[in-house]
MIKOL-587174 format. One record per residue: residue in three letters; residue number from 1; x, y, z of N, C-alpha, C in turn. Coordinates in steps of 0.2 Angstrom, whole numbers, plus 2048, in hexadecimal, padded with zeros to 3 digits. Example, Ala and Ser with C-alpha at 12.3 -4.5 7.8 and 13.67 -1.06 7.14 Angstrom:
REM residues 2
{code->ALA; pos->1; n.px->842; n.py->7E4; n.pz->827; ca.px->83E; ca.py->7EA; ca.pz->827; c.px->842; c.py->7F0; c.pz->827}
{code->SER; pos->2; n.px->840; n.py->7F5; n.pz->823; ca.px->844; ca.py->7FB; ca.pz->824; c.px->840; c.py->800; c.pz->827}
This chain:
REM residues 95
{code->MET; pos->1; n.px->254; n.py->822; n.pz->0BD; ca.px->255; ca.py->823; ca.pz->0C4; c.px->24D; c.py->821; c.pz->0C7}
{code->ILE; pos->2; n.px->24E; n.py->81D; n.pz->0CC; ca.px->248; ca.py->81B; ca.pz->0D0; c.px->248; c.py->81E; c.pz->0D7}
{code->THR; pos->3; n.px->242; n.py->821; n.pz->0D9; ca.px->242; ca.py->823; ca.pz->0E0; c.px->23B; c.py->822; c.pz->0E3}
{code->TYR; pos->4; n.px->23A; n.py->821; n.pz->0E9; ca.px->234; ca.py->820; ca.pz->0ED; c.px->234; c.py->825; c.pz->0F2}
{code->ARG; pos->5; n.px->22E; n.py->829; n.pz->0F3; ca.px->22D; ca.py->82E; ca.pz->0F9; c.px->227; c.py->82C; c.pz->0FC}
{code->SER; pos->6; n.px->228; n.py->82B; n.pz->103; ca.px->222; ca.py->828; ca.pz->106; c.px->21E; c.py->82F; c.pz->108}
{code->ARG; pos->7; n.px->217; n.py->82E; n.pz->109; ca.px->213; ca.py->834; ca.pz->10B; c.px->20F; c.py->832; c.pz->112}
{code->ALA; pos->8; n.px->20E; n.py->82B; n.pz->112; ca.px->20A; ca.py->82A; ca.pz->118; c.px->20B; c.py->823; c.pz->11A}
{code->VAL; pos->9; n.px->20B; n.py->821; n.pz->121; ca.px->20C; ca.py->81A; ca.pz->123; c.px->206; c.py->818; c.pz->127}
{code->GLN; pos->10; n.px->202; n.py->813; n.pz->125; ca.px->1FC; ca.py->811; ca.pz->129; c.px->1FD; c.py->80A; c.pz->12C}
{code->PRO; pos->11; n.px->1FB; n.py->808; n.pz->132; ca.px->1FC; ca.py->802; ca.pz->135; c.px->1F7; c.py->7FD; c.pz->130}
{code->ALA; pos->12; n.px->1FA; n.py->7F6; n.pz->12F; ca.px->1F6; ca.py->7F2; ca.pz->12C; c.px->1F6; c.py->7EB; c.pz->130}
{code->GLY; pos->13; n.px->1F7; n.py->7EB; n.pz->135; ca.px->1F7; ca.py->7E5; ca.pz->139; c.px->1FD; c.py->7E5; c.pz->13E}
{code->PRO; pos->14; n.px->1FD; n.py->7DF; n.pz->142; ca.px->203; ca.py->7DE; ca.pz->146; c.px->20A; c.py->7DE; c.pz->142}
{code->GLY; pos->15; n.px->20E; n.py->7E3; n.pz->143; ca.px->215; ca.py->7E2; ca.pz->140; c.px->214; c.py->7E4; c.pz->139}
{code->ARG; pos->16; n.px->20F; n.py->7E7; n.pz->137; ca.px->20E; ca.py->7E9; ca.pz->12F; c.px->20B; c.py->7EF; c.pz->12E}
{code->TRP; pos->17; n.px->20D; n.py->7F3; n.pz->129; ca.px->20B; ca.py->7FA; ca.pz->127; c.px->20B; c.py->7FB; c.pz->11F}
{code->SER; pos->18; n.px->206; n.py->7FF; n.pz->11E; ca.px->205; ca.py->801; ca.pz->116; c.px->209; c.py->808; c.pz->116}
{code->VAL; pos->19; n.px->20E; n.py->808; n.pz->111; ca.px->211; ca.py->80F; ca.pz->110; c.px->20F; c.py->811; c.pz->109}
{code->GLU; pos->20; n.px->20B; n.py->817; n.pz->10A; ca.px->209; ca.py->81B; ca.pz->104; c.px->20F; c.py->81F; c.pz->102}
{code->GLY; pos->21; n.px->210; n.py->81F; n.pz->0FB; ca.px->215; ca.py->824; ca.pz->0F9; c.px->215; c.py->824; c.pz->0F1}
{code->ASP; pos->22; n.px->21A; n.py->828; n.pz->0EE; ca.px->21B; ca.py->829; ca.pz->0E7; c.px->221; c.py->825; c.pz->0E4}
{code->LEU; pos->23; n.px->220; n.py->822; n.pz->0E0; ca.px->226; ca.py->81E; ca.pz->0DC; c.px->227; c.py->822; c.pz->0D5}
{code->THR; pos->24; n.px->22D; n.py->824; n.pz->0D5; ca.px->22F; ca.py->827; ca.pz->0CF; c.px->234; c.py->823; c.pz->0CB}
{code->VAL; pos->25; n.px->232; n.py->821; n.pz->0C5; ca.px->237; ca.py->81E; ca.pz->0C0; c.px->238; c.py->822; c.pz->0BA}
{code->ARG; pos->26; n.px->23D; n.py->824; n.pz->0B8; ca.px->23F; ca.py->828; ca.pz->0B2; c.px->23A; c.py->82D; c.pz->0B1}
{code->ASP; pos->27; n.px->23A; n.py->832; n.pz->0B6; ca.px->236; ca.py->838; ca.pz->0B6; c.px->22E; c.py->837; c.pz->0B6}
{code->VAL; pos->28; n.px->22C; n.py->831; n.pz->0B7; ca.px->224; ca.py->830; ca.pz->0B7; c.px->223; c.py->82D; c.pz->0BF}
{code->THR; pos->29; n.px->21E; n.py->831; n.pz->0C2; ca.px->21D; ca.py->830; ca.pz->0C9; c.px->216; c.py->82D; c.pz->0CA}
{code->ARG; pos->30; n.px->215; n.py->827; n.pz->0CD; ca.px->20F; ca.py->824; ca.pz->0CF; c.px->20E; c.py->823; c.pz->0D6}
{code->PRO; pos->31; n.px->208; n.py->823; n.pz->0D9; ca.px->207; ca.py->821; ca.pz->0E0; c.px->208; c.py->819; c.pz->0E0}
{code->VAL; pos->32; n.px->20B; n.py->817; n.pz->0E6; ca.px->20D; ca.py->810; ca.pz->0E7; c.px->20D; c.py->80F; c.pz->0EF}
{code->VAL; pos->33; n.px->209; n.py->80A; n.pz->0F1; ca.px->208; ca.py->807; ca.pz->0F7; c.px->20E; c.py->801; c.pz->0F9}
{code->LEU; pos->34; n.px->212; n.py->802; n.pz->0FD; ca.px->216; ca.py->7FD; ca.pz->0FF; c.px->214; c.py->7FA; c.pz->105}
{code->GLU; pos->35; n.px->213; n.py->7F3; n.pz->105; ca.px->211; ca.py->7EF; ca.pz->10B; c.px->218; c.py->7EE; c.pz->10F}
{code->LEU; pos->36; n.px->218; n.py->7F0; n.pz->115; ca.px->21E; ca.py->7F0; ca.pz->119; c.px->21D; c.py->7EB; c.pz->11F}
{code->SER; pos->37; n.px->222; n.py->7E7; n.pz->121; ca.px->221; ca.py->7E2; ca.pz->126; c.px->228; c.py->7E3; c.pz->12A}
{code->PHE; pos->38; n.px->227; n.py->7E2; n.pz->131; ca.px->22C; ca.py->7E2; ca.pz->136; c.px->22F; c.py->7DB; c.pz->136}
{code->ASP; pos->39; n.px->235; n.py->7D9; n.pz->135; ca.px->238; ca.py->7D3; ca.pz->135; c.px->23C; c.py->7D1; c.pz->13B}
{code->GLY; pos->40; n.px->23D; n.py->7D5; n.pz->13F; ca.px->240; ca.py->7D4; ca.pz->146; c.px->245; c.py->7D8; c.pz->148}
{code->GLY; pos->41; n.px->248; n.py->7D8; n.pz->14E; ca.px->24D; ca.py->7DC; ca.pz->151; c.px->252; c.py->7D8; c.pz->154}
{code->VAL; pos->42; n.px->258; n.py->7DB; n.pz->155; ca.px->25D; ca.py->7D8; ca.pz->159; c.px->262; c.py->7DD; c.pz->15B}
{code->THR; pos->43; n.px->266; n.py->7DB; n.pz->160; ca.px->26B; ca.py->7DF; ca.pz->162; c.px->272; c.py->7DC; c.pz->160}
{code->ASP; pos->44; n.px->276; n.py->7E0; n.pz->15C; ca.px->27C; ca.py->7DD; ca.pz->15A; c.px->281; c.py->7DC; c.pz->15F}
{code->THR; pos->45; n.px->287; n.py->7D9; n.pz->15D; ca.px->28C; ca.py->7D8; ca.pz->161; c.px->290; c.py->7DF; c.pz->164}
{code->TRP; pos->46; n.px->28D; n.py->7E5; n.pz->161; ca.px->291; ca.py->7EB; ca.pz->163; c.px->28C; c.py->7F0; c.pz->167}
{code->GLY; pos->47; n.px->286; n.py->7EC; n.pz->168; ca.px->280; ca.py->7EF; ca.pz->16C; c.px->27C; c.py->7F4; c.pz->168}
{code->ASN; pos->48; n.px->27C; n.py->7F3; n.pz->161; ca.px->278; ca.py->7F7; ca.pz->15D; c.px->271; c.py->7F3; c.pz->15C}
{code->VAL; pos->49; n.px->26B; n.py->7F7; n.pz->15D; ca.px->265; ca.py->7F4; ca.pz->15C; c.px->264; c.py->7F4; c.pz->154}
{code->ARG; pos->50; n.px->262; n.py->7EE; n.pz->151; ca.px->261; ca.py->7EE; ca.pz->14A; c.px->259; c.py->7EB; c.pz->149}
{code->ALA; pos->51; n.px->256; n.py->7EE; n.pz->144; ca.px->24F; ca.py->7EB; ca.pz->142; c.px->24F; c.py->7EA; c.pz->13B}
{code->GLY; pos->52; n.px->24C; n.py->7E4; n.pz->138; ca.px->24B; ca.py->7E3; ca.pz->131; c.px->244; c.py->7E4; c.pz->12F}
{code->PHE; pos->53; n.px->243; n.py->7E7; n.pz->129; ca.px->23D; ca.py->7E8; ca.pz->126; c.px->23D; c.py->7E5; c.pz->11F}
{code->THR; pos->54; n.px->237; n.py->7E3; n.pz->11D; ca.px->236; ca.py->7E2; ca.pz->116; c.px->230; c.py->7E6; c.pz->113}
{code->ALA; pos->55; n.px->231; n.py->7E8; n.pz->10D; ca.px->22B; ca.py->7EC; ca.pz->10A; c.px->22A; c.py->7E9; c.pz->102}
{code->SER; pos->56; n.px->224; n.py->7E9; n.pz->100; ca.px->224; ca.py->7E6; ca.pz->0F9; c.px->21D; c.py->7E9; c.pz->0F7}
{code->ALA; pos->57; n.px->21D; n.py->7E9; n.pz->0F0; ca.px->217; ca.py->7EC; ca.pz->0EC; c.px->218; c.py->7E9; c.pz->0E5}
{code->GLN; pos->58; n.px->213; n.py->7EA; n.pz->0E1; ca.px->213; ca.py->7E8; ca.pz->0DA; c.px->211; c.py->7EE; c.pz->0D6}
{code->VAL; pos->59; n.px->214; n.py->7EF; n.pz->0D0; ca.px->212; ca.py->7F5; ca.pz->0CC; c.px->211; c.py->7F3; c.pz->0C5}
{code->ASP; pos->60; n.px->20E; n.py->7F6; n.pz->0C1; ca.px->20E; ca.py->7F5; ca.pz->0BA; c.px->212; c.py->7FA; c.pz->0B6}
{code->ARG; pos->61; n.px->218; n.py->7F6; n.pz->0B3; ca.px->21D; ca.py->7FB; ca.pz->0B0; c.px->21A; c.py->7FF; c.pz->0AB}
{code->ASN; pos->62; n.px->215; n.py->7FE; n.pz->0A7; ca.px->212; ca.py->802; ca.pz->0A2; c.px->210; c.py->809; c.pz->0A5}
{code->ASP; pos->63; n.px->20D; n.py->809; n.pz->0AC; ca.px->20C; ca.py->80F; ca.pz->0AF; c.px->212; c.py->814; c.pz->0B0}
{code->PHE; pos->64; n.px->218; n.py->812; n.pz->0AF; ca.px->21E; ca.py->816; ca.pz->0AF; c.px->221; c.py->817; c.pz->0A9}
{code->GLY; pos->65; n.px->21D; n.py->815; n.pz->0A3; ca.px->220; ca.py->817; ca.pz->09C; c.px->225; c.py->811; c.pz->09A}
{code->LEU; pos->66; n.px->225; n.py->80C; n.pz->09E; ca.px->22A; ca.py->807; ca.pz->09C; c.px->226; c.py->801; c.pz->098}
{code->THR; pos->67; n.px->226; n.py->803; n.pz->091; ca.px->222; ca.py->7FF; ca.pz->08D; c.px->226; c.py->7FA; c.pz->088}
{code->TRP; pos->68; n.px->22C; n.py->7FA; n.pz->088; ca.px->230; ca.py->7F6; ca.pz->084; c.px->22E; c.py->7EE; c.pz->084}
{code->ASN; pos->69; n.px->22E; n.py->7EB; n.pz->07F; ca.px->22D; ca.py->7E4; ca.pz->080; c.px->22F; c.py->7E0; c.pz->07A}
{code->GLN; pos->70; n.px->22F; n.py->7DA; n.pz->07A; ca.px->231; ca.py->7D6; ca.pz->074; c.px->22D; c.py->7D0; c.pz->073}
{code->MET; pos->71; n.px->22A; n.py->7CF; n.pz->06D; ca.px->225; ca.py->7C9; ca.pz->06C; c.px->22A; c.py->7C3; c.pz->06C}
{code->LEU; pos->72; n.px->227; n.py->7BD; n.pz->06F; ca.px->22B; ca.py->7B7; ca.pz->06F; c.px->228; c.py->7B3; c.pz->069}
{code->GLU; pos->73; n.px->22C; n.py->7AE; n.pz->066; ca.px->22B; ca.py->7AA; ca.pz->061; c.px->225; c.py->7A6; c.pz->063}
{code->GLY; pos->74; n.px->224; n.py->7A3; n.pz->069; ca.px->21F; ca.py->79F; ca.pz->06B; c.px->219; c.py->7A3; c.pz->06D}
{code->GLY; pos->75; n.px->219; n.py->7A9; n.pz->06C; ca.px->213; ca.py->7AD; ca.pz->06F; c.px->215; c.py->7B0; c.pz->075}
{code->GLY; pos->76; n.px->211; n.py->7B5; n.pz->077; ca.px->212; ca.py->7B8; ca.pz->07E; c.px->218; c.py->7BE; c.pz->07C}
{code->VAL; pos->77; n.px->21A; n.py->7C1; n.pz->082; ca.px->21F; ca.py->7C6; ca.pz->082; c.px->225; c.py->7C4; c.pz->087}
{code->LEU; pos->78; n.px->22B; n.py->7C8; n.pz->085; ca.px->231; ca.py->7C6; ca.pz->089; c.px->230; c.py->7C9; c.pz->091}
{code->VAL; pos->79; n.px->22D; n.py->7CF; n.pz->091; ca.px->22D; ca.py->7D3; ca.pz->098; c.px->225; c.py->7D4; c.pz->09A}
{code->GLY; pos->80; n.px->224; n.py->7D1; n.pz->0A0; ca.px->21D; ca.py->7D2; ca.pz->0A3; c.px->21C; c.py->7D9; c.pz->0A5}
{code->ARG; pos->81; n.px->216; n.py->7DB; n.pz->0A6; ca.px->214; ca.py->7E2; ca.pz->0A8; c.px->215; c.py->7E3; c.pz->0AF}
{code->THR; pos->82; n.px->214; n.py->7DE; n.pz->0B4; ca.px->214; ca.py->7DE; ca.pz->0BB; c.px->21B; c.py->7DE; c.pz->0BD}
{code->VAL; pos->83; n.px->21D; n.py->7E3; n.pz->0C1; ca.px->224; ca.py->7E3; ca.pz->0C4; c.px->223; c.py->7E2; c.pz->0CC}
{code->SER; pos->84; n.px->226; n.py->7DE; n.pz->0CF; ca.px->226; ca.py->7DD; ca.pz->0D6; c.px->22C; c.py->7E1; c.pz->0D9}
{code->ILE; pos->85; n.px->22B; n.py->7E5; n.pz->0DE; ca.px->22F; ca.py->7E9; ca.pz->0E2; c.px->230; c.py->7E5; c.pz->0E8}
{code->GLU; pos->86; n.px->236; n.py->7E4; n.pz->0EA; ca.px->238; ca.py->7E1; ca.pz->0F1; c.px->23E; c.py->7E4; c.pz->0F4}
{code->ILE; pos->87; n.px->23D; n.py->7E7; n.pz->0FA; ca.px->242; ca.py->7EB; ca.pz->0FE; c.px->243; c.py->7E7; c.pz->105}
{code->GLU; pos->88; n.px->249; n.py->7E6; n.pz->106; ca.px->24B; ca.py->7E3; ca.pz->10D; c.px->250; c.py->7E9; c.pz->110}
{code->ALA; pos->89; n.px->24E; n.py->7EB; n.pz->116; ca.px->252; ca.py->7F0; ca.pz->119; c.px->253; c.py->7EE; c.pz->120}
{code->GLU; pos->90; n.px->25A; n.py->7F0; n.pz->122; ca.px->25B; ca.py->7F0; ca.pz->129; c.px->25D; c.py->7F6; c.pz->12C}
{code->LEU; pos->91; n.px->25A; n.py->7F8; n.pz->131; ca.px->25B; ca.py->7FF; ca.pz->134; c.px->25F; c.py->7FE; c.pz->13B}
{code->VAL; pos->92; n.px->263; n.py->802; n.pz->13D; ca.px->267; ca.py->802; ca.pz->143; c.px->265; c.py->809; c.pz->147}
{code->ARG; pos->93; n.px->263; n.py->807; n.pz->14D; ca.px->262; ca.py->80D; ca.pz->152; c.px->268; c.py->811; c.pz->154}
{code->VAL; pos->94; n.px->268; n.py->818; n.pz->152; ca.px->26E; ca.py->81C; ca.pz->154; c.px->26D; c.py->81E; c.pz->15C}
{code->ALA; pos->95; n.px->273; n.py->81D; n.pz->15F; ca.px->273; ca.py->81E; ca.pz->166; c.px->272; c.py->826; c.pz->167}
């Protein structure tokens, strides 16, 4: 199971924020900062206000105990250490 629990949000520029929180992967918890950006807002055909956001971060999978790998015949390894986290969310304002 993977969970993320935010602790603080700080402004990082126009339409951008840094979200500090704890990422838990397979019972190992580490602090991770998500870079959050506002992608825009619209009113849909039913009158609901919708806003889009994107968040991203990179983590080292070894920090979470995910160390399995396989050596390749030509050298190197099958799985890299860096994992990119990309989240796209759409929020709807409740009347």
